[in-house]
All heavy atoms as a GROMACS GRO file, in nm:
protein
  595
    1MET      N    1   0.094  11.195   6.661
    1MET     CA    2   0.221  11.206   6.591
    1MET      C    3   0.293  11.069   6.589
    1MET      O    4   0.357  11.035   6.495
    1MET     CB    5   0.304  11.312   6.667
    1MET     CG    6   0.431  11.353   6.592
    1MET     SD    7   0.376  11.436   6.439
    1MET     CE    8   0.534  11.483   6.380
    2ASN      N    9   0.277  10.997   6.697
    2ASN     CA   10   0.333  10.860   6.701
    2ASN      C   11   0.275  10.767   6.600
    2ASN      O   12   0.350  10.684   6.539
    2ASN     CB   13   0.318  10.799   6.845
    2ASN     CG   14   0.408  10.867   6.943
    2ASN    OD1   15   0.513  10.917   6.908
    2ASN    ND2   16   0.366  10.862   7.071
    3ASP      N   17   0.151  10.781   6.566
    3ASP     CA   18   0.087  10.700   6.459
    3ASP      C   19   0.142  10.726   6.330
    3ASP      O   20   0.163  10.636   6.255
    3ASP     CB   21  -0.069  10.727   6.463
    3ASP     CG   22  -0.139  10.673   6.590
    3ASP    OD1   23  -0.081  10.587   6.653
    3ASP    OD2   24  -0.247  10.717   6.621
    4LEU      N   25   0.173  10.853   6.301
    4LEU     CA   26   0.231  10.887   6.173
    4LEU      C   27   0.370  10.827   6.158
    4LEU      O   28   0.405  10.773   6.053
    4LEU     CB   29   0.238  11.043   6.160
    4LEU     CG   30   0.289  11.091   6.028
    4LEU    CD1   31   0.202  11.045   5.910
    4LEU    CD2   32   0.295  11.242   6.026
    5ARG      N   33   0.452  10.835   6.260
    5ARG     CA   34   0.582  10.778   6.258
    5ARG      C   35   0.579  10.631   6.240
    5ARG      O   36   0.651  10.571   6.163
    5ARG     CB   37   0.658  10.810   6.386
    5ARG     CG   38   0.705  10.948   6.396
    5ARG     CD   39   0.785  10.974   6.518
    5ARG     NE   40   0.789  11.116   6.551
    5ARG     CZ   41   0.799  11.165   6.669
    5ARG    NH1   42   0.800  11.091   6.772
    5ARG    NH2   43   0.805  11.297   6.686
    6TYR      N   44   0.481  10.562   6.311
    6TYR     CA   45   0.466  10.418   6.294
    6TYR      C   46   0.424  10.382   6.158
    6TYR      O   47   0.479  10.284   6.100
    6TYR     CB   48   0.368  10.368   6.396
    6TYR     CG   49   0.332  10.223   6.383
    6TYR    CD1   50   0.429  10.126   6.427
    6TYR    CD2   51   0.215  10.176   6.333
    6TYR    CE1   52   0.405   9.995   6.415
    6TYR    CE2   53   0.188  10.043   6.311
    6TYR     CZ   54   0.283   9.949   6.359
    6TYR     OH   55   0.258   9.811   6.345
    7ALA      N   56   0.333  10.458   6.097
    7ALA     CA   57   0.289  10.424   5.963
    7ALA      C   58   0.402  10.442   5.863
    7ALA      O   59   0.422  10.356   5.772
    7ALA     CB   60   0.174  10.522   5.927
    8LEU      N   61   0.482  10.552   5.881
    8LEU     CA   62   0.598  10.570   5.786
    8LEU      C   63   0.701  10.457   5.801
    8LEU      O   64   0.758  10.415   5.702
    8LEU     CB   65   0.656  10.706   5.809
    8LEU     CG   66   0.568  10.829   5.769
    8LEU    CD1   67   0.633  10.957   5.805
    8LEU    CD2   68   0.543  10.827   5.619
    9ARG      N   69   0.719  10.419   5.924
    9ARG     CA   70   0.822  10.308   5.947
    9ARG      C   71   0.771  10.176   5.884
    9ARG      O   72   0.849  10.103   5.821
    9ARG     CB   73   0.840  10.284   6.097
    9ARG     CG   74   0.960  10.354   6.155
    9ARG     CD   75   1.004  10.301   6.295
    9ARG     NE   76   0.894  10.254   6.372
    9ARG     CZ   77   0.832  10.334   6.470
    9ARG    NH1   78   0.878  10.454   6.489
    9ARG    NH2   79   0.734  10.282   6.547
   10THR      N   80   0.643  10.148   5.897
   10THR     CA   81   0.585  10.026   5.842
   10THR      C   82   0.590  10.036   5.693
   10THR      O   83   0.622   9.932   5.625
   10THR     CB   84   0.436  10.020   5.886
   10THR    OG1   85   0.440  10.017   6.033
   10THR    CG2   86   0.377   9.885   5.837
   11LEU      N   87   0.561  10.148   5.631
   11LEU     CA   88   0.570  10.156   5.487
   11LEU      C   89   0.713  10.144   5.436
   11LEU      O   90   0.742  10.096   5.328
   11LEU     CB   91   0.504  10.288   5.440
   11LEU     CG   92   0.353  10.300   5.455
   11LEU    CD1   93   0.303  10.434   5.414
   11LEU    CD2   94   0.281  10.194   5.366
   12ALA      N   95   0.809  10.200   5.516
   12ALA     CA   96   0.946  10.194   5.470
   12ALA      C   97   0.998  10.046   5.479
   12ALA      O   98   1.092  10.013   5.401
   12ALA     CB   99   1.032  10.289   5.558
   13ARG      N  100   0.940   9.972   5.564
   13ARG     CA  101   0.987   9.828   5.570
   13ARG      C  102   0.947   9.745   5.453
   13ARG      O  103   1.006   9.644   5.428
   13ARG     CB  104   0.931   9.766   5.699
   13ARG     CG  105   1.008   9.800   5.822
   13ARG     CD  106   0.962   9.714   5.942
   13ARG     NE  107   0.972   9.801   6.057
   13ARG     CZ  108   0.894   9.798   6.160
   13ARG    NH1  109   0.787   9.721   6.159
   13ARG    NH2  110   0.914   9.883   6.261
   14SER      N  111   0.833   9.780   5.396
   14SER     CA  112   0.784   9.705   5.277
   14SER      C  113   0.766   9.795   5.159
   14SER      O  114   0.655   9.841   5.132
   14SER     CB  115   0.658   9.630   5.318
   14SER     OG  116   0.563   9.728   5.359
   15PRO      N  117   0.877   9.819   5.084
   15PRO     CA  118   0.868   9.911   4.970
   15PRO      C  119   0.778   9.861   4.857
   15PRO      O  120   0.719   9.941   4.785
   15PRO     CB  121   1.011   9.930   4.925
   15PRO     CG  122   1.082   9.815   4.978
   15PRO     CD  123   1.013   9.771   5.104
   16GLY      N  124   0.770   9.736   4.838
   16GLY     CA  125   0.685   9.680   4.735
   16GLY      C  126   0.538   9.714   4.758
   16GLY      O  127   0.465   9.755   4.671
   17PHE      N  128   0.492   9.691   4.878
   17PHE     CA  129   0.358   9.718   4.919
   17PHE      C  130   0.334   9.868   4.908
   17PHE      O  131   0.228   9.914   4.859
   17PHE     CB  132   0.334   9.676   5.061
   17PHE     CG  133   0.194   9.721   5.108
   17PHE    CD1  134   0.072   9.660   5.068
   17PHE    CD2  135   0.188   9.830   5.200
   17PHE    CE1  136  -0.045   9.704   5.118
   17PHE    CE2  137   0.067   9.875   5.248
   17PHE     CZ  138  -0.048   9.815   5.207
   18THR      N  139   0.425   9.951   4.952
   18THR     CA  140   0.418  10.094   4.939
   18THR      C  141   0.403  10.141   4.797
   18THR      O  142   0.318  10.226   4.765
   18THR     CB  143   0.545  10.162   5.006
   18THR    OG1  144   0.557  10.116   5.137
   18THR    CG2  145   0.520  10.315   5.004
   19ALA      N  146   0.484  10.084   4.711
   19ALA     CA  147   0.474  10.118   4.563
   19ALA      C  148   0.334  10.087   4.512
   19ALA      O  149   0.273  10.164   4.436
   19ALA     CB  150   0.583  10.052   4.486
   20VAL      N  151   0.283   9.963   4.540
   20VAL     CA  152   0.158   9.920   4.489
   20VAL      C  153   0.045  10.011   4.545
   20VAL      O  154  -0.046  10.047   4.469
   20VAL     CB  155   0.132   9.770   4.518
   20VAL    CG1  156  -0.014   9.730   4.494
   20VAL    CG2  157   0.225   9.686   4.440
   21ALA      N  158   0.052  10.041   4.670
   21ALA     CA  159  -0.048  10.125   4.735
   21ALA      C  160  -0.051  10.262   4.672
   21ALA      O  161  -0.157  10.320   4.639
   21ALA     CB  162  -0.029  10.132   4.881
   22VAL      N  163   0.066  10.326   4.651
   22VAL     CA  164   0.075  10.455   4.597
   22VAL      C  165   0.027  10.457   4.453
   22VAL      O  166  -0.048  10.544   4.408
   22VAL     CB  167   0.221  10.510   4.609
   22VAL    CG1  168   0.234  10.633   4.524
   22VAL    CG2  169   0.253  10.543   4.754
   23LEU      N  170   0.064  10.351   4.374
   23LEU     CA  171   0.023  10.342   4.233
   23LEU      C  172  -0.132  10.326   4.222
   23LEU      O  173  -0.193  10.387   4.142
   23LEU     CB  174   0.092  10.223   4.168
   23LEU     CG  175   0.060  10.202   4.022
   23LEU    CD1  176   0.111  10.320   3.937
   23LEU    CD2  177   0.129  10.075   3.971
   24THR      N  178  -0.189  10.241   4.313
   24THR     CA  179  -0.330  10.224   4.314
   24THR      C  180  -0.403  10.352   4.347
   24THR      O  181  -0.505  10.387   4.282
   24THR     CB  182  -0.367  10.114   4.416
   24THR    OG1  183  -0.303   9.998   4.379
   24THR    CG2  184  -0.518  10.088   4.418
   25LEU      N  185  -0.359  10.426   4.442
   25LEU     CA  186  -0.418  10.550   4.473
   25LEU      C  187  -0.405  10.655   4.363
   25LEU      O  188  -0.497  10.723   4.329
   25LEU     CB  189  -0.350  10.618   4.602
   25LEU     CG  190  -0.398  10.546   4.737
   25LEU    CD1  191  -0.305  10.599   4.847
   25LEU    CD2  192  -0.544  10.582   4.764
   26ALA      N  193  -0.291  10.661   4.299
   26ALA     CA  194  -0.270  10.744   4.189
   26ALA      C  195  -0.364  10.716   4.068
   26ALA      O  196  -0.424  10.806   4.008
   26ALA     CB  197  -0.125  10.747   4.139
   27LEU      N  198  -0.376  10.584   4.033
   27LEU     CA  199  -0.468  10.549   3.929
   27LEU      C  200  -0.611  10.578   3.966
   27LEU      O  201  -0.683  10.628   3.876
   27LEU     CB  202  -0.446  10.398   3.894
   27LEU     CG  203  -0.319  10.366   3.824
   27LEU    CD1  204  -0.302  10.214   3.812
   27LEU    CD2  205  -0.306  10.432   3.688
   28GLY      N  206  -0.645  10.557   4.083
   28GLY     CA  207  -0.782  10.578   4.126
   28GLY      C  208  -0.821  10.727   4.122
   28GLY      O  209  -0.925  10.766   4.070
   29ILE      N  210  -0.730  10.812   4.173
   29ILE     CA  211  -0.754  10.953   4.169
   29ILE      C  212  -0.752  11.002   4.026
   29ILE      O  213  -0.837  11.086   3.991
   29ILE     CB  214  -0.647  11.022   4.255
   29ILE    CG1  215  -0.674  10.993   4.402
   29ILE    CG2  216  -0.649  11.176   4.234
   29ILE    CD1  217  -0.559  11.035   4.497
   30GLY      N  218  -0.664  10.954   3.942
   30GLY     CA  219  -0.665  11.000   3.801
   30GLY      C  220  -0.783  10.959   3.726
   30GLY      O  221  -0.841  11.035   3.648
   31ALA      N  222  -0.835  10.836   3.747
   31ALA     CA  223  -0.954  10.791   3.676
   31ALA      C  224  -1.072  10.870   3.726
   31ALA      O  225  -1.162  10.907   3.639
   31ALA     CB  226  -0.975  10.640   3.704
   32THR      N  227  -1.084  10.894   3.849
   32THR     CA  228  -1.195  10.971   3.903
   32THR      C  229  -1.194  11.109   3.849
   32THR      O  230  -1.303  11.163   3.806
   32THR     CB  231  -1.190  10.974   4.056
   32THR    OG1  232  -1.193  10.842   4.110
   32THR    CG2  233  -1.307  11.054   4.111
   33THR      N  234  -1.086  11.181   3.840
   33THR     CA  235  -1.068  11.307   3.788
   33THR      C  236  -1.103  11.311   3.643
   33THR      O  237  -1.176  11.407   3.594
   33THR     CB  238  -0.928  11.359   3.807
   33THR    OG1  239  -0.893  11.357   3.942
   33THR    CG2  240  -0.913  11.503   3.757
   34SER      N  241  -1.060  11.210   3.562
   34SER     CA  242  -1.099  11.205   3.420
   34SER      C  243  -1.244  11.187   3.401
   34SER      O  244  -1.307  11.257   3.318
   34SER     CB  245  -1.027  11.093   3.356
   34SER     OG  246  -0.885  11.105   3.365
   35VAL      N  247  -1.309  11.095   3.473
   35VAL     CA  248  -1.454  11.077   3.457
   35VAL      C  249  -1.525  11.202   3.495
   35VAL      O  250  -1.620  11.244   3.424
   35VAL     CB  251  -1.501  10.956   3.544
   35VAL    CG1  252  -1.652  10.951   3.551
   35VAL    CG2  253  -1.445  10.831   3.484
   36TYR      N  254  -1.487  11.264   3.606
   36TYR     CA  255  -1.558  11.391   3.646
   36TYR      C  256  -1.546  11.501   3.538
   36TYR      O  257  -1.636  11.570   3.506
   36TYR     CB  258  -1.507  11.440   3.778
   36TYR     CG  259  -1.568  11.568   3.816
   36TYR    CD1  260  -1.699  11.573   3.869
   36TYR    CD2  261  -1.501  11.692   3.800
   36TYR    CE1  262  -1.761  11.692   3.900
   36TYR    CE2  263  -1.560  11.811   3.828
   36TYR     CZ  264  -1.693  11.811   3.881
   36TYR     OH  265  -1.746  11.930   3.911
   37SER      N  266  -1.425  11.506   3.477
   37SER     CA  267  -1.402  11.612   3.372
   37SER      C  268  -1.492  11.589   3.253
   37SER      O  269  -1.542  11.680   3.203
   37SER     CB  270  -1.252  11.610   3.333
   37SER     OG  271  -1.174  11.654   3.440
   38VAL      N  272  -1.507  11.462   3.214
   38VAL     CA  273  -1.592  11.433   3.098
   38VAL      C  274  -1.736  11.461   3.132
   38VAL      O  275  -1.813  11.522   3.053
   38VAL     CB  276  -1.572  11.285   3.057
   38VAL    CG1  277  -1.679  11.244   2.955
   38VAL    CG2  278  -1.437  11.264   2.996
   39VAL      N  279  -1.784  11.419   3.251
   39VAL     CA  280  -1.925  11.448   3.289
   39VAL      C  281  -1.946  11.600   3.297
   39VAL      O  282  -2.049  11.649   3.255
   39VAL     CB  283  -1.950  11.375   3.421
   39VAL    CG1  284  -2.080  11.424   3.480
   39VAL    CG2  285  -1.957  11.226   3.402
   40GLN      N  286  -1.854  11.672   3.352
   40GLN     CA  287  -1.865  11.816   3.363
   40GLN      C  288  -1.879  11.879   3.228
   40GLN      O  289  -1.959  11.971   3.200
   40GLN     CB  290  -1.742  11.871   3.438
   40GLN     CG  291  -1.733  12.020   3.437
   40GLN     CD  292  -1.837  12.090   3.527
   40GLN    OE1  293  -1.897  12.024   3.618
   40GLN    NE2  294  -1.859  12.215   3.507
   41ALA      N  295  -1.796  11.838   3.129
   41ALA     CA  296  -1.794  11.896   2.996
   41ALA      C  297  -1.911  11.861   2.912
   41ALA      O  298  -1.968  11.941   2.843
   41ALA     CB  299  -1.665  11.854   2.924
   42VAL      N  300  -1.961  11.735   2.933
   42VAL     CA  301  -2.064  11.687   2.841
   42VAL      C  302  -2.207  11.706   2.900
   42VAL      O  303  -2.294  11.751   2.830
   42VAL     CB  304  -2.043  11.538   2.815
   42VAL    CG1  305  -2.163  11.476   2.732
   42VAL    CG2  306  -1.918  11.512   2.739
   43LEU      N  307  -2.226  11.680   3.026
   43LEU     CA  308  -2.351  11.685   3.089
   43LEU      C  309  -2.387  11.803   3.168
   43LEU      O  310  -2.499  11.856   3.169
   43LEU     CB  311  -2.375  11.560   3.179
   43LEU     CG  312  -2.359  11.424   3.103
   43LEU    CD1  313  -2.371  11.311   3.210
   43LEU    CD2  314  -2.470  11.408   3.002
   44LEU      N  315  -2.294  11.856   3.238
   44LEU     CA  316  -2.320  11.966   3.329
   44LEU      C  317  -2.307  12.108   3.282
   44LEU      O  318  -2.384  12.200   3.317
   44LEU     CB  319  -2.235  11.951   3.457
   44LEU     CG  320  -2.254  11.815   3.533
   44LEU    CD1  321  -2.158  11.811   3.654
   44LEU    CD2  322  -2.398  11.798   3.579
   45ARG      N  323  -2.211  12.125   3.189
   45ARG     CA  324  -2.188  12.261   3.140
   45ARG      C  325  -2.294  12.292   3.032
   45ARG      O  326  -2.324  12.209   2.947
   45ARG     CB  327  -2.049  12.272   3.080
   45ARG     CG  328  -2.016  12.416   3.044
   45ARG     CD  329  -1.870  12.434   3.001
   45ARG     NE  330  -1.780  12.386   3.105
   45ARG     CZ  331  -1.663  12.339   3.092
   45ARG    NH1  332  -1.615  12.322   2.971
   45ARG    NH2  333  -1.591  12.303   3.196
   46SER      N  334  -2.355  12.410   3.037
   46SER     CA  335  -2.455  12.439   2.936
   46SER      C  336  -2.391  12.470   2.799
   46SER      O  337  -2.273  12.498   2.788
   46SER     CB  338  -2.533  12.562   2.980
   46SER     OG  339  -2.456  12.681   2.992
   47LEU      N  340  -2.473  12.456   2.700
   47LEU     CA  341  -2.422  12.481   2.560
   47LEU      C  342  -2.388  12.630   2.542
   47LEU      O  343  -2.452  12.716   2.599
   47LEU     CB  344  -2.529  12.444   2.456
   47LEU     CG  345  -2.561  12.289   2.457
   47LEU    CD1  346  -2.684  12.262   2.368
   47LEU    CD2  347  -2.439  12.214   2.411
   48PRO      N  348  -2.291  12.652   2.453
   48PRO     CA  349  -2.249  12.795   2.433
   48PRO      C  350  -2.336  12.873   2.336
   48PRO      O  351  -2.290  12.932   2.242
   48PRO     CB  352  -2.107  12.781   2.374
   48PRO     CG  353  -2.108  12.652   2.306
   48PRO     CD  354  -2.203  12.567   2.382
   49PHE      N  355  -2.467  12.865   2.355
   49PHE     CA  356  -2.564  12.938   2.276
   49PHE      C  357  -2.659  13.018   2.361
   49PHE      O  358  -2.688  12.974   2.475
   49PHE     CB  359  -2.652  12.840   2.185
   49PHE     CG  360  -2.574  12.751   2.095
   49PHE    CD1  361  -2.554  12.619   2.124
   49PHE    CD2  362  -2.519  12.808   1.980
   49PHE    CE1  363  -2.480  12.538   2.035
   49PHE    CE2  364  -2.447  12.728   1.893
   49PHE     CZ  365  -2.426  12.593   1.922
   50PRO      N  366  -2.702  13.127   2.315
   50PRO     CA  367  -2.801  13.202   2.395
   50PRO      C  368  -2.931  13.117   2.393
   50PRO      O  369  -2.966  13.060   2.289
   50PRO     CB  370  -2.821  13.330   2.316
   50PRO     CG  371  -2.766  13.315   2.180
   50PRO     CD  372  -2.662  13.197   2.194
   51ARG      N  373  -2.991  13.112   2.508
   51ARG     CA  374  -3.121  13.034   2.525
   51ARG      C  375  -3.107  12.888   2.475
   51ARG      O  376  -3.183  12.839   2.400
   51ARG     CB  377  -3.232  13.106   2.452
   51ARG     CG  378  -3.260  13.246   2.515
   51ARG     CD  379  -3.361  13.322   2.440
   51ARG     NE  380  -3.488  13.254   2.428
   51ARG     CZ  381  -3.591  13.304   2.357
   51ARG    NH1  382  -3.573  13.409   2.288
   51ARG    NH2  383  -3.702  13.242   2.362
   52ALA      N  384  -2.997  12.827   2.523
   52ALA     CA  385  -2.964  12.687   2.476
   52ALA      C  386  -3.073  12.592   2.517
   52ALA      O  387  -3.086  12.484   2.458
   52ALA     CB  388  -2.827  12.647   2.537
   53ASP      N  389  -3.152  12.624   2.617
   53ASP     CA  390  -3.255  12.528   2.658
   53ASP      C  391  -3.365  12.521   2.555
   53ASP      O  392  -3.453  12.427   2.561
   53ASP     CB  393  -3.311  12.572   2.792
   53ASP     CG  394  -3.366  12.716   2.793
   53ASP    OD1  395  -3.311  12.804   2.719
   53ASP    OD2  396  -3.470  12.746   2.858
   54ARG      N  397  -3.370  12.610   2.464
   54ARG     CA  398  -3.473  12.603   2.352
   54ARG      C  399  -3.432  12.542   2.226
   54ARG      O  400  -3.504  12.536   2.130
   54ARG     CB  401  -3.517  12.747   2.330
   54ARG     CG  402  -3.579  12.814   2.448
   54ARG     CD  403  -3.646  12.940   2.413
   54ARG     NE  404  -3.733  12.916   2.302
   54ARG     CZ  405  -3.855  12.961   2.294
   54ARG    NH1  406  -3.912  13.021   2.392
   54ARG    NH2  407  -3.931  12.934   2.186
   55LEU      N  408  -3.305  12.490   2.218
   55LEU     CA  409  -3.260  12.412   2.101
   55LEU      C  410  -3.338  12.284   2.088
   55LEU      O  411  -3.366  12.218   2.185
   55LEU     CB  412  -3.111  12.381   2.111
   55LEU     CG  413  -3.022  12.508   2.097
   55LEU    CD1  414  -2.874  12.464   2.121
   55LEU    CD2  415  -3.034  12.572   1.963
   56VAL      N  416  -3.362  12.243   1.964
   56VAL     CA  417  -3.437  12.124   1.941
   56VAL      C  418  -3.362  12.041   1.829
   56VAL      O  419  -3.308  12.089   1.740
   56VAL     CB  420  -3.579  12.157   1.883
   56VAL    CG1  421  -3.657  12.033   1.851
   56VAL    CG2  422  -3.653  12.242   1.989
   57ASP      N  423  -3.361  11.914   1.850
   57ASP     CA  424  -3.302  11.816   1.753
   57ASP      C  425  -3.421  11.734   1.692
   57ASP      O  426  -3.486  11.666   1.768
   57ASP     CB  427  -3.204  11.734   1.821
   57ASP     CG  428  -3.126  11.638   1.727
   57ASP    OD1  429  -3.128  11.670   1.604
   57ASP    OD2  430  -3.074  11.534   1.775
   58ILE      N  431  -3.438  11.737   1.565
   58ILE     CA  432  -3.544  11.663   1.496
   58ILE      C  433  -3.479  11.553   1.412
   58ILE      O  434  -3.389  11.582   1.331
   58ILE     CB  435  -3.629  11.760   1.406
   58ILE    CG1  436  -3.693  11.870   1.488
   58ILE    CG2  437  -3.731  11.681   1.330
   58ILE    CD1  438  -3.767  11.970   1.411
   59LYS      N  439  -3.529  11.431   1.432
   59LYS     CA  440  -3.473  11.319   1.354
   59LYS      C  441  -3.591  11.235   1.301
   59LYS      O  442  -3.698  11.228   1.354
   59LYS     CB  443  -3.396  11.229   1.452
   59LYS     CG  444  -3.274  11.289   1.510
   59LYS     CD  445  -3.205  11.191   1.598
   59LYS     CE  446  -3.085  11.260   1.659
   59LYS     NZ  447  -3.018  11.170   1.757
   60LEU      N  448  -3.566  11.174   1.184
   60LEU     CA  449  -3.658  11.078   1.124
   60LEU      C  450  -3.595  10.943   1.128
   60LEU      O  451  -3.474  10.930   1.104
   60LEU     CB  452  -3.690  11.120   0.978
   60LEU     CG  453  -3.770  11.246   0.953
   60LEU    CD1  454  -3.788  11.264   0.802
   60LEU    CD2  455  -3.907  11.234   1.021
   61THR      N  456  -3.674  10.840   1.159
   61THR     CA  457  -3.621  10.705   1.141
   61THR      C  458  -3.644  10.658   1.005
   61THR      O  459  -3.721  10.710   0.930
   61THR     CB  460  -3.689  10.617   1.254
   61THR    OG1  461  -3.826  10.615   1.219
   61THR    CG2  462  -3.665  10.666   1.392
   62ARG      N  463  -3.581  10.544   0.972
   62ARG     CA  464  -3.595  10.486   0.841
   62ARG      C  465  -3.738  10.451   0.814
   62ARG      O  466  -3.798  10.469   0.704
   62ARG     CB  467  -3.514  10.361   0.822
   62ARG     CG  468  -3.366  10.396   0.809
   62ARG     CD  469  -3.294  10.264   0.791
   62ARG     NE  470  -3.154  10.291   0.787
   62ARG     CZ  471  -3.075  10.249   0.690
   62ARG    NH1  472  -3.116  10.183   0.593
   62ARG    NH2  473  -2.945  10.279   0.692
   63GLN      N  474  -3.807  10.396   0.912
   63GLN     CA  475  -3.948  10.361   0.901
   63GLN      C  476  -4.035  10.480   0.870
   63GLN      O  477  -4.132  10.470   0.792
   63GLN     CB  478  -3.996  10.291   1.031
   63GLN     CG  479  -4.135  10.232   1.010
   63GLN     CD  480  -4.167  10.154   1.140
   63GLN    OE1  481  -4.107  10.168   1.240
   63GLN    NE2  482  -4.269  10.071   1.126
   64GLU      N  483  -4.012  10.593   0.927
   64GLU     CA  484  -4.089  10.713   0.901
   64GLU      C  485  -4.073  10.768   0.766
   64GLU      O  486  -4.173  10.807   0.704
   64GLU     CB  487  -4.057  10.821   1.006
   64GLU     CG  488  -4.100  10.788   1.146
   64GLU     CD  489  -4.051  10.897   1.245
   64GLU    OE1  490  -3.942  10.956   1.213
   64GLU    OE2  491  -4.104  10.909   1.357
   65TYR      N  492  -3.955  10.768   0.708
   65TYR     CA  493  -3.942  10.830   0.572
   65TYR      C  494  -3.942  10.721   0.458
   65TYR      O  495  -3.932  10.760   0.348
   65TYR     CB  496  -3.823  10.924   0.562
   65TYR     CG  497  -3.686  10.868   0.577
   65TYR    CD1  498  -3.630  10.792   0.464
   65TYR    CD2  499  -3.613  10.882   0.683
   65TYR    CE1  500  -3.500  10.743   0.472
   65TYR    CE2  501  -3.481  10.831   0.696
   65TYR     CZ  502  -3.429  10.767   0.586
   65TYR     OH  503  -3.303  10.719   0.595
   66ARG      N  504  -3.957  10.595   0.494
   66ARG     CA  505  -3.973  10.494   0.391
   66ARG      C  506  -4.100  10.514   0.310
   66ARG      O  507  -4.106  10.491   0.194
   66ARG     CB  508  -3.967  10.353   0.457
   66ARG     CG  509  -3.906  10.256   0.368
   66ARG     CD  510  -3.880  10.130   0.434
   66ARG     NE  511  -3.740  10.130   0.485
   66ARG     CZ  512  -3.685  10.041   0.559
   66ARG    NH1  513  -3.762   9.936   0.604
   66ARG    NH2  514  -3.561  10.046   0.595
   67GLY      N  515  -4.201  10.556   0.382
   67GLY     CA  516  -4.327  10.578   0.312
   67GLY      C  517  -4.337  10.699   0.236
   67GLY      O  518  -4.440  10.732   0.168
   68GLN      N  519  -4.237  10.785   0.234
   68GLN     CA  520  -4.234  10.917   0.163
   68GLN      C  521  -4.172  10.903   0.028
   68GLN      O  522  -4.127  10.999  -0.028
   68GLN     CB  523  -4.162  11.014   0.241
   68GLN     CG  524  -4.219  11.044   0.379
   68GLN     CD  525  -4.143  11.146   0.459
   68GLN    OE1  526  -4.040  11.197   0.410
   68GLN    NE2  527  -4.182  11.171   0.581
   69GLY      N  528  -4.164  10.784  -0.034
   69GLY     CA  529  -4.109  10.766  -0.162
   69GLY      C  530  -3.960  10.742  -0.163
   69GLY      O  531  -3.898  10.733  -0.267
   70SER      N  532  -3.894  10.734  -0.048
   70SER     CA  533  -3.754  10.714  -0.041
   70SER      C  534  -3.728  10.564  -0.058
   70SER      O  535  -3.812  10.479  -0.023
   70SER     CB  536  -3.699  10.768   0.088
   70SER     OG  537  -3.567  10.735   0.100
   71THR      N  538  -3.605  10.531  -0.100
   71THR     CA  539  -3.566  10.384  -0.102
   71THR      C  540  -3.526  10.335   0.035
   71THR      O  541  -3.501  10.219   0.046
   71THR     CB  542  -3.454  10.372  -0.200
   71THR    OG1  543  -3.342  10.451  -0.152
   71THR    CG2  544  -3.496  10.412  -0.344
   72GLY      N  545  -3.515  10.421   0.132
   72GLY     CA  546  -3.481  10.381   0.261
   72GLY      C  547  -3.329  10.384   0.287
   72GLY      O  548  -3.284  10.367   0.396
   73GLY      N  549  -3.252  10.412   0.183
   73GLY     CA  550  -3.110  10.413   0.202
   73GLY      C  551  -3.046  10.545   0.241
   73GLY      O  552  -2.948  10.552   0.306
   74THR      N  553  -3.119  10.649   0.199
   74THR     CA  554  -3.067  10.785   0.233
   74THR      C  555  -3.176  10.868   0.290
   74THR      O  556  -3.292  10.833   0.280
   74THR     CB  557  -3.015  10.860   0.102
   74THR    OG1  558  -3.115  10.872   0.011
   74THR    CG2  559  -2.892  10.778   0.045
   75SER      N  560  -3.142  10.982   0.350
   75SER     CA  561  -3.239  11.069   0.405
   75SER      C  562  -3.310  11.144   0.293
   75SER      O  563  -3.246  11.179   0.190
   75SER     CB  564  -3.162  11.171   0.493
   75SER     OG  565  -3.251  11.272   0.537
   76PRO      N  566  -3.442  11.174   0.310
   76PRO     CA  567  -3.506  11.249   0.205
   76PRO      C  568  -3.464  11.392   0.195
   76PRO      O  569  -3.497  11.464   0.098
   76PRO     CB  570  -3.657  11.237   0.246
   76PRO     CG  571  -3.653  11.217   0.397
   76PRO     CD  572  -3.524  11.140   0.417
   77PHE      N  573  -3.381  11.437   0.295
   77PHE     CA  574  -3.334  11.577   0.288
   77PHE      C  575  -3.203  11.590   0.214
   77PHE      O  576  -3.159  11.704   0.194
   77PHE     CB  577  -3.319  11.630   0.428
   77PHE     CG  578  -3.455  11.619   0.511
   77PHE    CD1  579  -3.466  11.524   0.608
   77PHE    CD2  580  -3.555  11.698   0.478
   77PHE    CE1  581  -3.584  11.514   0.678
   77PHE    CE2  582  -3.671  11.692   0.545
   77PHE     CZ  583  -3.689  11.595   0.644
   78VAL      N  584  -3.142  11.482   0.174
   78VAL     CA  585  -3.019  11.489   0.095
   78VAL      C  586  -3.054  11.488  -0.052
   78VAL      O  587  -3.131  11.409  -0.102
   78VAL     CB  588  -2.926  11.367   0.126
   78VAL    CG1  589  -2.802  11.370   0.044
   78VAL    CG2  590  -2.896  11.361   0.274
   79ALA      N  591  -2.998  11.590  -0.125
   79ALA     CA  592  -3.022  11.600  -0.269
   79ALA      C  593  -2.954  11.498  -0.349
   79ALA      O  594  -2.852  11.453  -0.326
   79ALA     CB  595  -2.983  11.744  -0.312
   0.00000   0.00000   0.00000
């Protein structure tokens, strides 16, 4: 209990340091929470589809469809 009183007295003596320390902690906690929320939403939460693990994304690169008669500017699937 004496340590807590000493810490509070020390912080009260230097309000500038106290404000910087509290602001630094608040920004750090806020940034950590934001990053975790984004990671949770993008990487950890499963997709809202049944059997989402079986979804497939198929892409063609320009080099692959250039030989199919395309000019290379657009996808061969666009009319």
